[in-house]
Biotite code that builds the C-alpha atoms (Angstrom):
import biotite.structure as struc

atoms = struc.array([
    struc.Atom([7.500, 6.443, 3.069], chain_id="A", res_id=1, res_name="MET", atom_name="CA", element="C"),
    struc.Atom([10.273, 6.174, 5.708], chain_id="A", res_id=2, res_name="SER", atom_name="CA", element="C"),
    struc.Atom([10.589, 3.190, 7.949], chain_id="A", res_id=3, res_name="ALA", atom_name="CA", element="C"),
    struc.Atom([8.524, 3.685, 11.146], chain_id="A", res_id=4, res_name="PRO", atom_name="CA", element="C"),
    struc.Atom([9.590, 2.520, 14.596], chain_id="A", res_id=5, res_name="GLU", atom_name="CA", element="C"),
    struc.Atom([6.501, 0.230, 14.682], chain_id="A", res_id=6, res_name="HIS", atom_name="CA", element="C"),
    struc.Atom([4.534, -1.224, 11.847], chain_id="A", res_id=7, res_name="PRO", atom_name="CA", element="C"),
    struc.Atom([1.968, 1.081, 10.374], chain_id="A", res_id=8, res_name="GLN", atom_name="CA", element="C"),
    struc.Atom([-1.115, 0.665, 8.145], chain_id="A", res_id=9, res_name="ILE", atom_name="CA", element="C"),
    struc.Atom([-1.027, 1.225, 4.455], chain_id="A", res_id=10, res_name="TYR", atom_name="CA", element="C"),
    struc.Atom([-4.735, 1.271, 3.333], chain_id="A", res_id=11, res_name="LEU", atom_name="CA", element="C"),
    struc.Atom([-5.730, 0.218, -0.189], chain_id="A", res_id=12, res_name="ILE", atom_name="CA", element="C"),
    struc.Atom([-9.075, 1.295, -1.726], chain_id="A", res_id=13, res_name="THR", atom_name="CA", element="C"),
    struc.Atom([-11.457, -1.283, -3.275], chain_id="A", res_id=14, res_name="PRO", atom_name="CA", element="C"),
    struc.Atom([-11.005, -1.955, -6.995], chain_id="A", res_id=15, res_name="PRO", atom_name="CA", element="C"),
    struc.Atom([-14.349, -0.148, -7.708], chain_id="A", res_id=16, res_name="HIS", atom_name="CA", element="C"),
    struc.Atom([-16.619, 2.003, -5.523], chain_id="A", res_id=17, res_name="PHE", atom_name="CA", element="C"),
    struc.Atom([-19.364, 4.543, -5.498], chain_id="A", res_id=18, res_name="GLU", atom_name="CA", element="C"),
    struc.Atom([-17.536, 7.777, -4.866], chain_id="A", res_id=19, res_name="ILE", atom_name="CA", element="C"),
    struc.Atom([-19.768, 9.583, -2.483], chain_id="A", res_id=20, res_name="ALA", atom_name="CA", element="C"),
    struc.Atom([-20.331, 6.547, -0.297], chain_id="A", res_id=21, res_name="ARG", atom_name="CA", element="C"),
    struc.Atom([-16.671, 5.496, -0.251], chain_id="A", res_id=22, res_name="PHE", atom_name="CA", element="C"),
    struc.Atom([-15.518, 9.014, 0.647], chain_id="A", res_id=23, res_name="SER", atom_name="CA", element="C"),
    struc.Atom([-17.678, 8.734, 3.803], chain_id="A", res_id=24, res_name="THR", atom_name="CA", element="C"),
    struc.Atom([-16.327, 5.178, 4.497], chain_id="A", res_id=25, res_name="ASP", atom_name="CA", element="C"),
    struc.Atom([-12.694, 6.308, 4.005], chain_id="A", res_id=26, res_name="LEU", atom_name="CA", element="C"),
    struc.Atom([-13.094, 9.348, 6.237], chain_id="A", res_id=27, res_name="ALA", atom_name="CA", element="C"),
    struc.Atom([-14.576, 7.030, 9.004], chain_id="A", res_id=28, res_name="ALA", atom_name="CA", element="C"),
    struc.Atom([-11.618, 4.587, 8.587], chain_id="A", res_id=29, res_name="ALA", atom_name="CA", element="C"),
    struc.Atom([-9.028, 7.379, 8.773], chain_id="A", res_id=30, res_name="LEU", atom_name="CA", element="C"),
    struc.Atom([-10.688, 8.828, 11.829], chain_id="A", res_id=31, res_name="ASP", atom_name="CA", element="C"),
    struc.Atom([-10.804, 5.455, 13.577], chain_id="A", res_id=32, res_name="ALA", atom_name="CA", element="C"),
    struc.Atom([-7.104, 4.409, 13.262], chain_id="A", res_id=33, res_name="VAL", atom_name="CA", element="C"),
    struc.Atom([-3.794, 5.944, 12.327], chain_id="A", res_id=34, res_name="GLU", atom_name="CA", element="C"),
    struc.Atom([-2.982, 5.292, 8.642], chain_id="A", res_id=35, res_name="VAL", atom_name="CA", element="C"),
    struc.Atom([0.306, 6.164, 7.060], chain_id="A", res_id=36, res_name="ALA", atom_name="CA", element="C"),
    struc.Atom([-0.861, 6.226, 3.490], chain_id="A", res_id=37, res_name="ALA", atom_name="CA", element="C"),
    struc.Atom([-3.749, 5.414, 1.150], chain_id="A", res_id=38, res_name="VAL", atom_name="CA", element="C"),
    struc.Atom([-3.401, 3.741, -2.244], chain_id="A", res_id=39, res_name="ARG", atom_name="CA", element="C"),
    struc.Atom([-6.059, 4.351, -4.908], chain_id="A", res_id=40, res_name="LEU", atom_name="CA", element="C"),
    struc.Atom([-6.280, 1.042, -6.642], chain_id="A", res_id=41, res_name="SER", atom_name="CA", element="C"),
    struc.Atom([-9.004, 0.899, -9.234], chain_id="A", res_id=42, res_name="LEU", atom_name="CA", element="C"),
    struc.Atom([-9.555, -1.663, -12.044], chain_id="A", res_id=43, res_name="THR", atom_name="CA", element="C"),
    struc.Atom([-11.005, 1.109, -14.268], chain_id="A", res_id=44, res_name="SER", atom_name="CA", element="C"),
    struc.Atom([-8.892, 2.494, -16.958], chain_id="A", res_id=45, res_name="HIS", atom_name="CA", element="C"),
    struc.Atom([-11.285, 5.356, -17.667], chain_id="A", res_id=46, res_name="ASP", atom_name="CA", element="C"),
    struc.Atom([-9.373, 8.548, -16.948], chain_id="A", res_id=47, res_name="GLN", atom_name="CA", element="C"),
    struc.Atom([-12.454, 10.483, -15.983], chain_id="A", res_id=48, res_name="ASP", atom_name="CA", element="C"),
    struc.Atom([-13.488, 7.785, -13.469], chain_id="A", res_id=49, res_name="THR", atom_name="CA", element="C"),
    struc.Atom([-10.020, 7.511, -11.943], chain_id="A", res_id=50, res_name="VAL", atom_name="CA", element="C"),
    struc.Atom([-9.591, 11.264, -11.785], chain_id="A", res_id=51, res_name="THR", atom_name="CA", element="C"),
    struc.Atom([-12.953, 11.825, -9.992], chain_id="A", res_id=52, res_name="ARG", atom_name="CA", element="C"),
    struc.Atom([-12.094, 9.068, -7.523], chain_id="A", res_id=53, res_name="ALA", atom_name="CA", element="C"),
    struc.Atom([-8.679, 10.508, -6.904], chain_id="A", res_id=54, res_name="ALA", atom_name="CA", element="C"),
    struc.Atom([-10.087, 13.997, -6.292], chain_id="A", res_id=55, res_name="ASP", atom_name="CA", element="C"),
    struc.Atom([-12.586, 12.561, -3.792], chain_id="A", res_id=56, res_name="ALA", atom_name="CA", element="C"),
    struc.Atom([-10.013, 10.553, -1.939], chain_id="A", res_id=57, res_name="CYS", atom_name="CA", element="C"),
    struc.Atom([-7.574, 13.408, -1.834], chain_id="A", res_id=58, res_name="ARG", atom_name="CA", element="C"),
    struc.Atom([-10.223, 15.574, -0.157], chain_id="A", res_id=59, res_name="ASN", atom_name="CA", element="C"),
    struc.Atom([-10.409, 13.074, 2.588], chain_id="A", res_id=60, res_name="VAL", atom_name="CA", element="C"),
    struc.Atom([-6.713, 12.286, 2.945], chain_id="A", res_id=61, res_name="THR", atom_name="CA", element="C"),
    struc.Atom([-5.383, 15.895, 2.738], chain_id="A", res_id=62, res_name="GLU", atom_name="CA", element="C"),
    struc.Atom([-7.721, 16.887, 5.558], chain_id="A", res_id=63, res_name="ALA", atom_name="CA", element="C"),
    struc.Atom([-6.058, 14.224, 7.772], chain_id="A", res_id=64, res_name="ARG", atom_name="CA", element="C"),
    struc.Atom([-2.498, 14.722, 6.465], chain_id="A", res_id=65, res_name="ASP", atom_name="CA", element="C"),
    struc.Atom([-2.350, 11.230, 5.005], chain_id="A", res_id=66, res_name="VAL", atom_name="CA", element="C"),
    struc.Atom([-0.428, 10.567, 1.820], chain_id="A", res_id=67, res_name="ALA", atom_name="CA", element="C"),
    struc.Atom([-2.293, 9.372, -1.273], chain_id="A", res_id=68, res_name="LEU", atom_name="CA", element="C"),
    struc.Atom([-0.612, 7.343, -3.947], chain_id="A", res_id=69, res_name="VAL", atom_name="CA", element="C"),
    struc.Atom([-2.194, 5.809, -7.105], chain_id="A", res_id=70, res_name="ILE", atom_name="CA", element="C"),
    struc.Atom([-1.644, 2.433, -8.650], chain_id="A", res_id=71, res_name="ASP", atom_name="CA", element="C"),
    struc.Atom([0.303, 2.428, -11.957], chain_id="A", res_id=72, res_name="THR", atom_name="CA", element="C"),
    struc.Atom([-0.815, 5.760, -13.367], chain_id="A", res_id=73, res_name="HIS", atom_name="CA", element="C"),
    struc.Atom([2.397, 7.864, -13.304], chain_id="A", res_id=74, res_name="VAL", atom_name="CA", element="C"),
    struc.Atom([0.889, 10.434, -15.635], chain_id="A", res_id=75, res_name="ALA", atom_name="CA", element="C"),
    struc.Atom([-2.192, 10.878, -13.485], chain_id="A", res_id=76, res_name="LEU", atom_name="CA", element="C"),
    struc.Atom([-0.170, 11.061, -10.279], chain_id="A", res_id=77, res_name="ALA", atom_name="CA", element="C"),
    struc.Atom([1.755, 13.929, -11.920], chain_id="A", res_id=78, res_name="GLU", atom_name="CA", element="C"),
    struc.Atom([-1.267, 15.680, -13.465], chain_id="A", res_id=79, res_name="MET", atom_name="CA", element="C"),
    struc.Atom([-3.362, 15.465, -10.272], chain_id="A", res_id=80, res_name="LEU", atom_name="CA", element="C"),
    struc.Atom([-0.510, 16.383, -7.912], chain_id="A", res_id=81, res_name="GLY", atom_name="CA", element="C"),
    struc.Atom([-0.806, 13.165, -5.846], chain_id="A", res_id=82, res_name="LEU", atom_name="CA", element="C"),
    struc.Atom([1.820, 12.140, -3.366], chain_id="A", res_id=83, res_name="ASP", atom_name="CA", element="C"),
    struc.Atom([3.151, 9.340, -5.567], chain_id="A", res_id=84, res_name="GLY", atom_name="CA", element="C"),
    struc.Atom([2.665, 6.124, -7.443], chain_id="A", res_id=85, res_name="VAL", atom_name="CA", element="C"),
    struc.Atom([2.611, 2.346, -6.769], chain_id="A", res_id=86, res_name="HIS", atom_name="CA", element="C"),
    struc.Atom([4.037, 0.175, -9.537], chain_id="A", res_id=87, res_name="LEU", atom_name="CA", element="C"),
    struc.Atom([2.748, -3.392, -9.643], chain_id="A", res_id=88, res_name="ASN", atom_name="CA", element="C"),
    struc.Atom([5.607, -4.512, -11.905], chain_id="A", res_id=89, res_name="GLN", atom_name="CA", element="C"),
    struc.Atom([9.119, -4.041, -10.558], chain_id="A", res_id=90, res_name="PRO", atom_name="CA", element="C"),
    struc.Atom([10.991, -3.217, -13.854], chain_id="A", res_id=91, res_name="GLN", atom_name="CA", element="C"),
    struc.Atom([14.029, -1.126, -13.158], chain_id="A", res_id=92, res_name="THR", atom_name="CA", element="C"),
    struc.Atom([13.280, 1.194, -16.062], chain_id="A", res_id=93, res_name="ARG", atom_name="CA", element="C"),
    struc.Atom([9.754, 1.889, -14.841], chain_id="A", res_id=94, res_name="ALA", atom_name="CA", element="C"),
    struc.Atom([10.883, 2.762, -11.374], chain_id="A", res_id=95, res_name="VAL", atom_name="CA", element="C"),
    struc.Atom([13.573, 5.127, -12.763], chain_id="A", res_id=96, res_name="ARG", atom_name="CA", element="C"),
    struc.Atom([11.159, 6.778, -15.164], chain_id="A", res_id=97, res_name="GLU", atom_name="CA", element="C"),
    struc.Atom([8.600, 7.334, -12.395], chain_id="A", res_id=98, res_name="ALA", atom_name="CA", element="C"),
    struc.Atom([11.167, 8.898, -10.105], chain_id="A", res_id=99, res_name="ARG", atom_name="CA", element="C"),
    struc.Atom([12.424, 11.117, -12.884], chain_id="A", res_id=100, res_name="LYS", atom_name="CA", element="C"),
    struc.Atom([8.986, 12.176, -13.776], chain_id="A", res_id=101, res_name="ARG", atom_name="CA", element="C"),
    struc.Atom([7.543, 12.732, -10.275], chain_id="A", res_id=102, res_name="LEU", atom_name="CA", element="C"),
    struc.Atom([10.645, 14.140, -8.701], chain_id="A", res_id=103, res_name="GLY", atom_name="CA", element="C"),
    struc.Atom([12.723, 13.384, -5.572], chain_id="A", res_id=104, res_name="PRO", atom_name="CA", element="C"),
    struc.Atom([9.940, 14.167, -3.121], chain_id="A", res_id=105, res_name="ASP", atom_name="CA", element="C"),
    struc.Atom([7.273, 11.857, -4.552], chain_id="A", res_id=106, res_name="ALA", atom_name="CA", element="C"),
    struc.Atom([6.607, 8.449, -3.159], chain_id="A", res_id=107, res_name="VAL", atom_name="CA", element="C"),
    struc.Atom([7.493, 5.657, -5.573], chain_id="A", res_id=108, res_name="VAL", atom_name="CA", element="C"),
    struc.Atom([6.566, 2.139, -4.373], chain_id="A", res_id=109, res_name="GLY", atom_name="CA", element="C"),
    struc.Atom([6.950, -1.271, -6.019], chain_id="A", res_id=110, res_name="VAL", atom_name="CA", element="C"),
    struc.Atom([5.407, -4.689, -5.580], chain_id="A", res_id=111, res_name="HIS", atom_name="CA", element="C"),
    struc.Atom([7.958, -7.364, -5.846], chain_id="A", res_id=112, res_name="ALA", atom_name="CA", element="C"),
    struc.Atom([5.878, -10.519, -5.192], chain_id="A", res_id=113, res_name="GLY", atom_name="CA", element="C"),
    struc.Atom([8.137, -12.969, -3.434], chain_id="A", res_id=114, res_name="GLN", atom_name="CA", element="C"),
    struc.Atom([11.360, -11.995, -5.109], chain_id="A", res_id=115, res_name="SER", atom_name="CA", element="C"),
    struc.Atom([14.213, -10.685, -2.931], chain_id="A", res_id=116, res_name="ARG", atom_name="CA", element="C"),
    struc.Atom([16.137, -9.894, -6.094], chain_id="A", res_id=117, res_name="HIS", atom_name="CA", element="C"),
    struc.Atom([13.360, -7.761, -7.610], chain_id="A", res_id=118, res_name="GLU", atom_name="CA", element="C"),
    struc.Atom([12.985, -6.000, -4.378], chain_id="A", res_id=119, res_name="GLY", atom_name="CA", element="C"),
    struc.Atom([16.622, -5.133, -4.218], chain_id="A", res_id=120, res_name="LEU", atom_name="CA", element="C"),
    struc.Atom([16.632, -4.031, -7.873], chain_id="A", res_id=121, res_name="SER", atom_name="CA", element="C"),
    struc.Atom([13.630, -1.766, -7.162], chain_id="A", res_id=122, res_name="ALA", atom_name="CA", element="C"),
    struc.Atom([15.384, -0.165, -4.216], chain_id="A", res_id=123, res_name="GLY", atom_name="CA", element="C"),
    struc.Atom([18.571, 0.456, -6.209], chain_id="A", res_id=124, res_name="GLU", atom_name="CA", element="C"),
    struc.Atom([16.485, 2.086, -8.962], chain_id="A", res_id=125, res_name="SER", atom_name="CA", element="C"),
    struc.Atom([14.960, 4.600, -6.611], chain_id="A", res_id=126, res_name="GLY", atom_name="CA", element="C"),
    struc.Atom([11.867, 3.014, -5.035], chain_id="A", res_id=127, res_name="ALA", atom_name="CA", element="C"),
    struc.Atom([10.868, 4.375, -1.537], chain_id="A", res_id=128, res_name="ASP", atom_name="CA", element="C"),
    struc.Atom([9.398, 0.991, -0.392], chain_id="A", res_id=129, res_name="TYR", atom_name="CA", element="C"),
    struc.Atom([8.950, -2.536, -1.615], chain_id="A", res_id=130, res_name="VAL", atom_name="CA", element="C"),
    struc.Atom([5.784, -4.649, -1.145], chain_id="A", res_id=131, res_name="CYS", atom_name="CA", element="C"),
    struc.Atom([6.144, -8.354, -0.671], chain_id="A", res_id=132, res_name="PHE", atom_name="CA", element="C"),
    struc.Atom([3.130, -10.753, -0.782], chain_id="A", res_id=133, res_name="GLY", atom_name="CA", element="C"),
    struc.Atom([0.718, -12.318, -0.647], chain_id="A", res_id=134, res_name="PRO", atom_name="CA", element="C"),
    struc.Atom([1.643, -13.211, 2.889], chain_id="A", res_id=135, res_name="ILE", atom_name="CA", element="C"),
    struc.Atom([-1.204, -15.717, 3.275], chain_id="A", res_id=136, res_name="GLY", atom_name="CA", element="C"),
    struc.Atom([-3.402, -17.963, 1.163], chain_id="A", res_id=137, res_name="VAL", atom_name="CA", element="C"),
    struc.Atom([-4.707, -16.080, -1.864], chain_id="A", res_id=138, res_name="SER", atom_name="CA", element="C"),
    struc.Atom([-6.599, -16.904, -5.055], chain_id="A", res_id=139, res_name="ALA", atom_name="CA", element="C"),
    struc.Atom([-4.466, -14.465, -6.918], chain_id="A", res_id=140, res_name="LEU", atom_name="CA", element="C"),
    struc.Atom([-1.309, -15.493, -8.878], chain_id="A", res_id=141, res_name="GLY", atom_name="CA", element="C"),
    struc.Atom([0.128, -19.013, -8.624], chain_id="A", res_id=142, res_name="ASP", atom_name="CA", element="C"),
    struc.Atom([-0.442, -19.446, -4.972], chain_id="A", res_id=143, res_name="GLY", atom_name="CA", element="C"),
    struc.Atom([3.112, -18.626, -3.976], chain_id="A", res_id=144, res_name="ALA", atom_name="CA", element="C"),
    struc.Atom([3.564, -16.739, -0.741], chain_id="A", res_id=145, res_name="GLN", atom_name="CA", element="C"),
    struc.Atom([6.097, -14.299, 0.714], chain_id="A", res_id=146, res_name="ALA", atom_name="CA", element="C"),
    struc.Atom([7.031, -16.102, 3.904], chain_id="A", res_id=147, res_name="GLY", atom_name="CA", element="C"),
    struc.Atom([8.427, -14.870, 7.264], chain_id="A", res_id=148, res_name="PRO", atom_name="CA", element="C"),
    struc.Atom([12.002, -15.803, 6.271], chain_id="A", res_id=149, res_name="GLU", atom_name="CA", element="C"),
    struc.Atom([11.967, -13.207, 3.454], chain_id="A", res_id=150, res_name="LEU", atom_name="CA", element="C"),
    struc.Atom([10.769, -10.470, 5.757], chain_id="A", res_id=151, res_name="PHE", atom_name="CA", element="C"),
    struc.Atom([13.168, -11.501, 8.487], chain_id="A", res_id=152, res_name="ALA", atom_name="CA", element="C"),
    struc.Atom([16.204, -11.391, 6.119], chain_id="A", res_id=153, res_name="TRP", atom_name="CA", element="C"),
    struc.Atom([15.170, -8.043, 4.714], chain_id="A", res_id=154, res_name="TRP", atom_name="CA", element="C"),
    struc.Atom([14.533, -6.435, 8.061], chain_id="A", res_id=155, res_name="SER", atom_name="CA", element="C"),
    struc.Atom([17.969, -7.534, 9.247], chain_id="A", res_id=156, res_name="GLU", atom_name="CA", element="C"),
    struc.Atom([19.949, -6.679, 6.080], chain_id="A", res_id=157, res_name="MET", atom_name="CA", element="C"),
    struc.Atom([18.220, -3.881, 4.217], chain_id="A", res_id=158, res_name="ILE", atom_name="CA", element="C"),
    struc.Atom([17.157, -0.407, 5.311], chain_id="A", res_id=159, res_name="GLU", atom_name="CA", element="C"),
    struc.Atom([14.545, 0.159, 2.613], chain_id="A", res_id=160, res_name="LEU", atom_name="CA", element="C"),
    struc.Atom([11.104, 0.003, 4.096], chain_id="A", res_id=161, res_name="PRO", atom_name="CA", element="C"),
    struc.Atom([8.930, -3.061, 3.258], chain_id="A", res_id=162, res_name="ILE", atom_name="CA", element="C"),
    struc.Atom([5.271, -3.673, 3.095], chain_id="A", res_id=163, res_name="VAL", atom_name="CA", element="C"),
    struc.Atom([3.491, -6.929, 3.849], chain_id="A", res_id=164, res_name="ALA", atom_name="CA", element="C"),
    struc.Atom([0.516, -7.259, 1.495], chain_id="A", res_id=165, res_name="GLU", atom_name="CA", element="C"),
    struc.Atom([-2.143, -9.722, 0.506], chain_id="A", res_id=166, res_name="GLY", atom_name="CA", element="C"),
    struc.Atom([-4.257, -11.992, 2.674], chain_id="A", res_id=167, res_name="ALA", atom_name="CA", element="C"),
    struc.Atom([-3.303, -10.273, 5.901], chain_id="A", res_id=168, res_name="VAL", atom_name="CA", element="C"),
    struc.Atom([-4.967, -11.776, 8.975], chain_id="A", res_id=169, res_name="ASP", atom_name="CA", element="C"),
    struc.Atom([-4.368, -11.968, 12.705], chain_id="A", res_id=170, res_name="LEU", atom_name="CA", element="C"),
    struc.Atom([-2.095, -15.029, 12.471], chain_id="A", res_id=171, res_name="ALA", atom_name="CA", element="C"),
    struc.Atom([0.333, -13.590, 9.926], chain_id="A", res_id=172, res_name="ASN", atom_name="CA", element="C"),
    struc.Atom([0.273, -10.204, 11.618], chain_id="A", res_id=173, res_name="ILE", atom_name="CA", element="C"),
    struc.Atom([1.678, -11.942, 14.705], chain_id="A", res_id=174, res_name="ALA", atom_name="CA", element="C"),
    struc.Atom([4.292, -13.675, 12.603], chain_id="A", res_id=175, res_name="LEU", atom_name="CA", element="C"),
    struc.Atom([5.499, -10.503, 10.788], chain_id="A", res_id=176, res_name="LEU", atom_name="CA", element="C"),
    struc.Atom([4.826, -7.638, 13.251], chain_id="A", res_id=177, res_name="ARG", atom_name="CA", element="C"),
    struc.Atom([8.524, -7.386, 14.142], chain_id="A", res_id=178, res_name="ASP", atom_name="CA", element="C"),
    struc.Atom([9.772, -7.958, 10.584], chain_id="A", res_id=179, res_name="LYS", atom_name="CA", element="C"),
    struc.Atom([7.888, -5.473, 8.452], chain_id="A", res_id=180, res_name="THR", atom_name="CA", element="C"),
    struc.Atom([7.394, -1.713, 8.391], chain_id="A", res_id=181, res_name="ASP", atom_name="CA", element="C"),
    struc.Atom([3.856, -1.656, 7.025], chain_id="A", res_id=182, res_name="PHE", atom_name="CA", element="C"),
    struc.Atom([0.848, -3.855, 6.611], chain_id="A", res_id=183, res_name="PHE", atom_name="CA", element="C"),
    struc.Atom([-1.162, -3.145, 3.497], chain_id="A", res_id=184, res_name="ALA", atom_name="CA", element="C"),
    struc.Atom([-4.920, -3.651, 4.070], chain_id="A", res_id=185, res_name="LEU", atom_name="CA", element="C"),
    struc.Atom([-7.498, -3.620, 1.349], chain_id="A", res_id=186, res_name="GLY", atom_name="CA", element="C"),
    struc.Atom([-10.102, -6.289, 0.789], chain_id="A", res_id=187, res_name="SER", atom_name="CA", element="C"),
    struc.Atom([-9.425, -7.501, 4.350], chain_id="A", res_id=188, res_name="GLU", atom_name="CA", element="C"),
    struc.Atom([-11.186, -4.362, 5.467], chain_id="A", res_id=189, res_name="VAL", atom_name="CA", element="C"),
    struc.Atom([-13.572, -3.344, 2.727], chain_id="A", res_id=190, res_name="TRP", atom_name="CA", element="C"),
    struc.Atom([-15.104, -6.817, 2.107], chain_id="A", res_id=191, res_name="ALA", atom_name="CA", element="C"),
    struc.Atom([-16.168, -7.083, 5.719], chain_id="A", res_id=192, res_name="SER", atom_name="CA", element="C"),
    struc.Atom([-19.662, -6.184, 6.986], chain_id="A", res_id=193, res_name="GLU", atom_name="CA", element="C"),
    struc.Atom([-18.145, -3.531, 9.279], chain_id="A", res_id=194, res_name="SER", atom_name="CA", element="C"),
    struc.Atom([-14.983, -2.042, 7.670], chain_id="A", res_id=195, res_name="PRO", atom_name="CA", element="C"),
    struc.Atom([-14.201, 0.268, 10.558], chain_id="A", res_id=196, res_name="VAL", atom_name="CA", element="C"),
    struc.Atom([-14.566, -2.478, 13.212], chain_id="A", res_id=197, res_name="ASN", atom_name="CA", element="C"),
    struc.Atom([-12.407, -4.832, 11.152], chain_id="A", res_id=198, res_name="THR", atom_name="CA", element="C"),
    struc.Atom([-9.764, -2.183, 10.598], chain_id="A", res_id=199, res_name="LEU", atom_name="CA", element="C"),
    struc.Atom([-9.769, -1.361, 14.292], chain_id="A", res_id=200, res_name="THR", atom_name="CA", element="C"),
    struc.Atom([-9.239, -5.040, 15.200], chain_id="A", res_id=201, res_name="THR", atom_name="CA", element="C"),
    struc.Atom([-6.386, -5.482, 12.727], chain_id="A", res_id=202, res_name="LEU", atom_name="CA", element="C"),
    struc.Atom([-4.807, -2.171, 13.812], chain_id="A", res_id=203, res_name="ALA", atom_name="CA", element="C"),
    struc.Atom([-4.877, -3.329, 17.451], chain_id="A", res_id=204, res_name="ALA", atom_name="CA", element="C"),
    struc.Atom([-3.072, -6.509, 16.422], chain_id="A", res_id=205, res_name="ALA", atom_name="CA", element="C"),
    struc.Atom([-0.444, -4.666, 14.368], chain_id="A", res_id=206, res_name="ILE", atom_name="CA", element="C"),
    struc.Atom([0.179, -2.308, 17.336], chain_id="A", res_id=207, res_name="GLN", atom_name="CA", element="C"),
    struc.Atom([0.178, -5.303, 19.703], chain_id="A", res_id=208, res_name="ASP", atom_name="CA", element="C"),
    struc.Atom([-2.502, -3.899, 21.946], chain_id="A", res_id=209, res_name="ARG", atom_name="CA", element="C"),
])
């Protein structure tokens, strides 16, 4: 994903979902706001389950010219012809292997937590973007957060696109809107009673409308 002029939305699927229902929800979300890419992020390791979910999501994203990447599964990204892969561990070797296997046109993204060093290493190894986060209070991990100073430094010094991910809300959108290229939205949207309304509200804040 290339760096946009203004922050864009990177939508992450729920960790598990009923395929037919979620296909409808995803279509409604993509029709409601402009989304740069969708990441299929399932907790299931069952290949059939992941494959069926990927096929269903791709039917929705392709019809709307939105990129679809998958968490972790480089082999499935290749087998299913998806747009790329997102690696949750920023090992240099893994990034290079994914790039070699998927080719120069595929999207290879990396989550680097709060580490500037790991983000830089991922970029040098061929990543197309780096995620930093969480950017707010989260029950995940050790409670550490990627603060505005990291995003400010990166946006001033490094050309590689960055993604703000984890515990995104209106307050930290306002803090990071001019310091990041993408906001990744997942549970912030799907855990709400009205995902489309929530997504629309967050999108308006991201676009400063």
